[in-house]
C-alpha positions as CSV (number, residue, x, y, z in Angstrom):
1,M,46.6,38.7,-15.6
2,T,43.9,41.3,-16.3
3,D,40.6,40.5,-14.6
4,R,38.3,40.5,-17.6
5,E,34.8,40.6,-16.1
6,A,31.5,40.5,-18.1
7,G,28.5,42.7,-17.2
8,H,25.4,41.4,-15.4
9,D,22.5,39.9,-17.4
10,G,20.1,42.6,-16.1
11,P,19.3,45.0,-13.4
12,A,19.0,43.5,-9.9
13,G,16.3,44.6,-7.5
14,P,17.2,46.5,-4.3
15,G,19.2,44.4,-1.8
16,T,19.8,41.5,-4.3
17,T,22.8,40.3,-6.0
18,A,22.6,39.9,-9.8
19,V,22.9,36.4,-11.3
20,R,25.2,36.3,-14.3
21,Q,25.1,33.3,-16.7
22,V,28.1,31.4,-18.2
23,D,28.3,28.1,-19.9
24,V,31.2,26.6,-17.9
25,L,32.6,27.9,-14.6
26,V,36.0,26.6,-13.7
27,V,37.1,27.2,-10.1
28,G,40.9,27.3,-9.8
29,A,43.5,28.5,-12.3
30,G,46.2,25.9,-11.7
31,P,47.3,23.4,-14.4
32,A,44.0,21.4,-14.3
33,G,41.7,24.4,-14.4
34,L,43.6,26.2,-17.1
35,S,44.1,23.1,-19.3
36,A,40.3,22.4,-18.9
37,A,39.4,26.1,-19.8
38,A,41.6,26.2,-22.8
39,R,40.3,22.9,-24.2
40,L,36.6,23.9,-23.5
41,A,36.9,27.3,-25.1
42,A,38.8,26.0,-28.1
43,G,36.1,23.4,-28.5
44,G,33.3,25.7,-28.7
45,A,31.8,25.1,-25.3
46,G,30.5,28.7,-25.1
47,R,31.4,31.2,-22.5
48,V,34.1,29.6,-20.3
49,E,35.1,31.5,-17.2
50,V,37.9,30.7,-14.7
51,L,37.9,31.9,-11.1
52,E,41.2,32.2,-9.2
53,R,41.4,33.7,-5.7
54,E,45.2,34.5,-6.1
55,R,46.4,37.6,-7.8
56,A,47.9,35.7,-10.8
57,A,46.8,32.5,-12.6
58,G,49.1,29.4,-12.9
59,G,48.6,27.7,-9.5
60,V,51.6,26.3,-7.5
61,P,54.0,26.3,-10.5
62,R,54.1,30.1,-10.3
63,H,56.5,29.9,-7.4
64,C,58.4,26.8,-8.3
65,A,61.6,28.4,-9.8
66,H,63.1,25.0,-10.6
67,G,62.7,23.2,-13.9
68,G,61.0,20.0,-14.8
69,F,57.7,21.3,-16.1
70,G,56.3,21.0,-19.6
71,T,57.5,18.3,-21.8
72,R,60.9,16.5,-22.1
73,R,61.4,18.1,-25.5
74,R,60.5,21.6,-24.1
75,P,61.3,21.6,-20.3
76,L,60.2,24.8,-18.5
77,T,60.6,26.4,-15.1
78,G,57.5,26.5,-13.0
79,P,56.8,30.2,-13.6
80,R,57.2,29.9,-17.4
81,Y,54.9,26.9,-17.4
82,A,52.2,28.7,-15.4
83,R,52.4,31.7,-17.8
84,D,52.1,29.4,-20.9
85,L,49.0,27.7,-19.5
86,A,47.4,31.0,-18.6
87,E,48.2,32.6,-22.0
88,T,46.9,29.5,-23.9
89,A,43.6,29.6,-22.1
90,V,43.1,33.3,-22.8
91,R,44.0,32.9,-26.4
92,A,41.5,30.0,-26.7
93,G,38.8,32.4,-25.6
94,A,38.5,31.7,-21.9
95,V,37.9,34.5,-19.4
96,V,40.4,34.3,-16.6
97,R,39.4,36.3,-13.5
98,T,42.0,36.6,-10.7
99,G,41.4,37.8,-7.1
100,V,38.0,36.3,-7.1
101,T,36.9,33.7,-4.4
102,A,34.1,31.2,-4.7
103,L,32.4,31.6,-1.3
104,G,29.8,28.8,-1.6
105,W,26.8,27.5,-3.5
106,A,23.8,29.7,-4.2
107,G,22.0,26.9,-6.2
108,P,22.6,23.6,-7.8
109,L,25.1,25.1,-10.4
110,D,25.2,28.7,-8.9
111,L,28.2,30.0,-7.1
112,A,28.4,32.9,-4.8
113,T,31.6,34.8,-5.3
114,V,33.4,37.9,-4.2
115,G,36.2,39.8,-6.0
116,P,37.4,43.3,-6.7
117,R,33.9,44.4,-7.8
118,G,32.2,43.0,-4.8
119,P,29.8,40.0,-4.4
120,E,28.3,38.3,-7.4
121,A,26.3,35.2,-8.2
122,I,27.3,33.1,-11.2
123,R,25.1,30.5,-12.8
124,A,26.6,27.9,-15.1
125,R,25.5,25.0,-17.2
126,A,28.5,23.0,-15.8
127,V,31.1,23.6,-13.0
128,V,34.6,22.3,-12.9
129,L,36.2,22.1,-9.5
130,A,40.0,22.4,-10.0
131,T,40.8,23.9,-6.5
132,G,44.0,21.8,-6.0
133,A,45.6,20.9,-2.8
134,R,47.4,22.5,0.1
135,E,50.0,21.5,2.7
136,R,48.8,21.2,6.2
137,P,50.5,23.9,8.3
138,R,51.9,23.6,11.8
139,A,48.5,24.2,13.5
140,A,47.0,21.4,11.6
141,R,49.8,19.0,12.6
142,L,49.3,20.0,16.2
143,V,52.9,21.0,17.0
144,P,52.9,22.9,20.2
145,G,55.0,25.8,21.4
146,T,55.1,29.5,20.9
147,R,53.9,31.4,17.9
148,P,57.1,33.0,16.6
149,A,57.9,34.4,13.1
150,G,59.8,32.2,10.8
151,V,57.3,29.3,10.5
152,Y,56.5,28.3,6.8
153,T,54.9,25.7,4.6
154,T,56.7,24.9,1.3
155,G,54.3,27.1,-0.6
156,E,54.6,30.0,1.7
157,L,58.4,29.7,1.6
158,Q,58.6,29.5,-2.2
159,Q,56.3,32.5,-2.5
160,A,58.3,34.6,0.0
161,V,61.6,33.7,-1.8
162,H,60.7,33.6,-5.4
163,L,57.7,36.0,-5.8
164,Y,58.3,38.5,-3.1
165,R,62.1,38.4,-2.5
166,Q,61.6,38.4,1.2
167,P,64.5,37.4,3.6
168,I,63.7,34.2,5.6
169,G,66.4,33.9,8.1
170,T,69.8,32.2,8.2
171,R,69.3,28.6,9.6
172,A,66.4,26.4,8.6
173,V,65.0,23.1,9.7
174,V,63.0,21.3,7.0
175,V,60.3,18.9,8.3
176,G,59.8,16.1,5.8
177,A,61.8,13.9,3.5
178,Q,59.8,13.9,0.3
179,D,60.5,15.4,-3.2
180,V,58.9,18.5,-2.0
181,S,61.0,18.6,1.2
182,Y,64.2,18.5,-0.9
183,A,62.8,21.3,-3.1
184,A,62.2,23.4,0.0
185,A,65.8,22.8,1.1
186,D,67.0,24.0,-2.3
187,T,64.8,27.1,-1.9
188,V,66.3,27.8,1.5
189,R,69.7,27.7,0.0
190,R,68.7,29.9,-2.8
191,A,67.6,32.5,-0.2
192,G,71.1,32.4,1.3
193,A,70.3,30.5,4.3
194,D,71.8,27.2,5.7
195,V,69.7,24.0,6.1
196,V,70.4,22.6,9.6
197,A,68.7,19.2,8.9
198,L,65.8,17.5,7.3
199,V,63.6,15.7,9.9
200,T,61.2,13.0,9.2
201,D,59.4,10.5,11.3
202,L,59.7,8.0,8.5
203,P,62.5,5.4,8.5
204,G,64.0,6.9,5.4
205,H,63.7,9.4,2.7
206,R,61.1,9.4,0.0
207,T,62.9,10.9,-2.9
208,A,65.3,9.7,-5.6
209,P,68.3,8.1,-3.9
210,A,70.8,10.2,-5.9
211,R,69.1,13.4,-4.7
212,A,69.2,12.3,-1.1
213,L,72.8,11.3,-1.4
214,D,73.8,14.6,-3.0
215,T,72.0,16.6,-0.3
216,R,73.7,14.6,2.5
217,L,77.2,14.3,1.1
218,R,77.7,17.3,-1.1
219,R,75.4,19.7,0.6
220,G,76.3,18.4,4.1
221,V,72.6,18.2,5.1
222,P,71.9,15.5,7.6
223,L,68.7,13.5,7.4
224,L,67.1,12.6,10.9
225,T,64.9,9.7,10.5
226,G,62.5,8.3,13.0
227,T,62.4,11.8,14.5
228,T,59.5,14.2,15.1
229,V,59.3,17.9,15.9
230,T,57.6,18.2,19.3
231,E,57.8,21.9,20.1
232,L,58.7,25.3,18.5
233,L,60.8,27.7,20.8
234,G,61.4,31.4,20.8
235,H,59.5,34.6,21.2
236,G,59.2,37.1,18.5
237,R,61.4,35.1,16.2
238,L,62.0,31.3,16.2
239,S,65.0,30.3,18.1
240,G,64.9,26.5,17.7
241,V,62.9,23.3,17.5
242,R,62.6,20.5,20.0
243,I,62.9,17.1,18.4
244,R,62.3,13.6,19.7
245,H,64.0,10.5,18.3
246,H,62.3,7.2,18.0
247,D,64.1,5.9,21.1
248,G,62.9,8.7,23.3
249,R,65.9,11.0,23.2
250,T,65.2,14.6,22.8
251,A,67.4,17.5,21.6
252,V,67.0,21.1,20.4
253,L,68.1,22.2,16.9
254,A,69.0,25.9,16.9
255,C,67.4,27.7,14.0
256,D,65.4,30.8,13.0
257,T,63.3,29.2,10.3
258,V,61.2,25.9,10.1
259,V,59.5,24.7,7.0
260,F,56.8,22.1,7.2
261,T,56.6,20.2,3.9
262,G,54.4,17.5,2.4
263,D,51.3,16.1,4.1
264,F,49.0,17.5,1.3
265,T,45.3,17.5,1.6
266,P,42.8,18.5,-1.2
267,E,41.3,22.0,-1.1
268,H,37.8,20.4,-0.8
269,E,35.9,23.0,1.2
270,L,33.8,24.0,-1.8
271,A,32.9,20.4,-2.6
272,R,32.1,19.7,1.2
273,H,30.0,22.7,1.6
274,G,28.0,21.7,-1.6
275,G,27.3,18.3,-0.1
276,L,29.3,16.4,-2.8
277,T,30.3,12.8,-1.9
278,L,33.9,12.7,-0.6
279,D,36.1,9.7,-1.0
280,P,37.4,8.7,2.5
281,R,40.8,7.7,1.4
282,T,41.7,10.7,-1.0
283,R,39.5,13.2,1.0
284,G,38.7,14.7,-2.4
285,P,35.4,14.5,-4.3
286,A,34.4,11.0,-5.4
287,V,34.3,10.9,-9.2
288,D,33.6,8.3,-12.0
289,G,35.6,7.7,-15.1
290,A,34.3,10.9,-16.7
291,L,35.4,12.9,-13.6
292,R,31.8,13.7,-12.6
293,T,31.0,14.2,-9.0
294,S,27.9,13.2,-7.0
295,R,26.1,16.5,-8.1
296,P,24.8,16.6,-11.6
297,G,26.7,19.1,-13.8
298,V,29.7,19.3,-11.3
299,F,33.0,17.9,-12.3
300,A,36.4,17.8,-10.6
301,A,40.0,17.3,-11.9
302,G,43.5,17.8,-10.7
303,N,44.9,17.7,-7.1
304,V,41.6,18.3,-5.5
305,L,41.0,14.6,-6.3
306,H,44.4,13.2,-5.1
307,A,46.9,15.3,-3.1
308,V,49.4,15.5,-4.7
309,E,50.4,14.6,-8.2
310,R,52.6,16.3,-10.8
311,A,51.4,19.3,-12.7
312,A,51.5,17.2,-15.9
313,T,49.0,14.7,-14.4
314,A,46.7,17.6,-13.3
315,A,46.9,19.1,-16.8
316,R,46.1,15.8,-18.3
317,E,43.0,15.4,-16.2
318,G,42.0,19.0,-17.1
319,A,42.0,18.1,-20.7
320,W,40.0,14.9,-20.0
321,V,37.4,16.7,-18.0
322,A,37.0,19.3,-20.7
323,D,35.9,16.5,-23.1
324,A,33.5,15.1,-20.6
325,V,32.0,18.5,-20.0
326,R,31.5,19.1,-23.7
327,A,29.9,15.7,-24.0
328,S,27.6,16.3,-21.1
329,L,26.5,19.7,-22.8
330,G,26.0,18.0,-26.1
331,G,29.1,19.6,-27.7
332,A,31.1,16.4,-28.3
333,T,30.5,12.7,-28.8
334,S,33.9,11.3,-28.8
335,L,34.1,10.5,-25.1
336,P,32.7,7.1,-24.2
337,G,30.4,7.0,-21.2
338,A,30.5,10.8,-20.7
339,T,26.6,11.1,-21.1
340,S,24.3,9.5,-18.7
341,P,21.1,7.8,-19.5
342,P,17.9,9.6,-18.4
343,G,17.4,9.1,-14.6
344,A,20.9,7.8,-14.0
345,S,22.3,8.5,-10.5
346,W,25.4,10.5,-10.0
347,P,28.2,9.5,-10.0
348,V,27.4,6.6,-12.2
349,G,29.1,3.3,-11.9
350,V,30.2,1.2,-8.9
351,P,32.7,2.0,-6.1
352,L,36.2,1.3,-6.8
353,T,38.5,0.6,-3.8
354,V,42.0,-0.7,-2.9
355,D,43.3,-3.1,-0.4
356,P,46.3,-2.4,1.8
357,P,49.1,-1.7,1.3
358,L,47.6,0.4,-1.5
359,R,46.3,3.7,-0.1
360,W,43.9,5.1,-2.6
361,I,42.9,5.1,-6.1
362,T,41.2,7.7,-8.5
363,P,38.8,7.8,-10.3
364,N,37.1,5.9,-7.5
365,R,34.0,4.8,-9.3
366,V,34.1,2.6,-12.4
367,T,31.8,2.1,-15.4
368,P,32.2,-0.3,-18.3
369,A,32.9,2.7,-20.6
370,D,35.9,4.0,-18.7
371,V,39.0,4.9,-20.6
372,L,40.9,7.2,-18.4
373,P,43.8,5.4,-16.6
374,Y,43.5,5.1,-12.7
375,T,46.1,6.6,-10.5
376,L,47.0,4.8,-7.3
377,R,49.4,5.3,-4.3
378,T,51.0,2.8,-2.0
379,A,52.0,2.9,1.6
380,A,54.8,0.4,1.3
381,R,57.6,-0.4,-1.2
382,L,56.6,-3.1,-3.6
383,S,58.8,-5.0,-6.0
384,R,57.3,-5.6,-9.4
385,P,53.8,-6.4,-8.0
386,F,50.8,-7.6,-9.9
387,L,47.7,-5.3,-9.6
388,E,44.7,-7.5,-9.5
389,V,41.1,-6.3,-10.1
390,V,38.3,-8.2,-8.5
391,Q,34.5,-7.8,-8.5
392,D,32.3,-10.2,-6.5
393,G,35.1,-12.8,-6.5
394,R,35.7,-12.6,-10.1
395,V,39.2,-11.5,-11.3
396,L,38.6,-9.0,-14.1
397,H,42.3,-8.1,-14.8
398,R,45.9,-8.7,-13.7
399,E,48.6,-6.3,-14.6
400,R,52.3,-6.3,-13.6
401,V,53.7,-2.9,-12.8
402,R,57.2,-1.7,-12.1
403,G,58.4,-1.4,-8.5
404,A,56.2,0.8,-6.4
405,A,57.4,3.2,-3.6
406,P,55.5,5.4,-1.1
407,D,54.8,8.7,-2.5
408,R,55.2,7.5,-6.0
409,S,52.3,7.1,-8.3
410,L,51.2,3.9,-10.0
411,T,49.0,3.7,-13.1
412,L,46.5,1.1,-13.8
413,T,45.0,0.9,-17.3
414,A,41.2,0.9,-17.8
415,R,41.4,-2.0,-20.4
416,W,39.4,-4.1,-18.0
417,A,36.5,-1.7,-17.3
418,H,34.3,-3.3,-20.0
419,A,34.1,-6.5,-17.9
420,V,32.6,-4.6,-14.9
421,D,29.0,-5.6,-13.9
422,P,27.2,-2.2,-13.4
423,K,24.8,-3.9,-11.0
424,G,27.5,-5.8,-9.1
425,G,29.3,-5.1,-6.0
426,P,32.3,-2.8,-5.4
427,V,35.5,-3.4,-7.6
428,R,38.6,-3.9,-5.5
429,V,42.2,-3.5,-6.5
430,A,45.0,-5.3,-4.7
431,A,48.7,-5.7,-5.0
432,V,49.8,-9.4,-5.2
């Protein structure tokens, strides 16, 4: 996509960087950021600008060649879905700039950036963080060994295969047993390589049973459960991985490629450097029901809040945050609770937490005016549990949900939010 940059507001003095003014600055051109930009621009929010450090807009779906994106009536491949989002944002009037990185904060709502035209400071009336999430690579997982070629994350693998048509080797080990792990195995096969095994330290897979069965029986790919990769072997090129089973046995799997999958973490560096409050469970910015962060005028949406949800969830949050931003700028009145009373602290509302085996919830602050449904994850399989919402010993709501499984999202409605005492203690959600 063409980098459509605007000119500076005026001449800068010697040794200074000009500050350019926009109305809304969106950082990240994935499903959340592009959906927010399209809705903001179409709704008359003024000059809406999107910054994307990659060379093309669209986020992770750009290199997900499989289908399943879009709607049931109009299913799309990842690249087509990404193009549609980007084109919709541009048609609505948003300016999408690629190859531009936000380096840090130069003021409360000022961002220091660098791109093809050099350094620049951009001042906005509102900032939306839609920086997404990333997989933790081998180094972050503390896997020892040599540093050979042939080591990938899922994103690196998909980009190499689908975007750049690069060869990846002939025999691959996939570390993980989630949906994304099985997608990585499909990508390996598309590249003409064999999948030696899927390896996970969990007691079982975390994908649809039919998919796991098809991979094991029809594709002939074994799933090694209760197993960890303890060392990478080889000089120059990977020659194998050493694994350890839960009973202490070790073995070496011969391979020239290894793909580390899953274990996502939010891209929260910009939020952290800006001093925004982070939720200790999600590791993303803490937000209220209008997706406001702890810094006035700064919002967040998508997988920077919860690594990692489907593209459709991120896009839905992008549309929601757009309405909240417009309301905060005085451009809309249809979003309940989107504007704060004078002197209100940010984020407004009381903390919203979960009890084990629930892992996290987002939004993670609640106000009586909340409408956006809450997204949760569990660490254990639950059979038709009740979600119970309690504040100061008072039960606000009980809601039965269908069976919950690890790495699968649960949705909790906000119908009970009106019963929250804004001056009370934290609200807790438990599975009972």
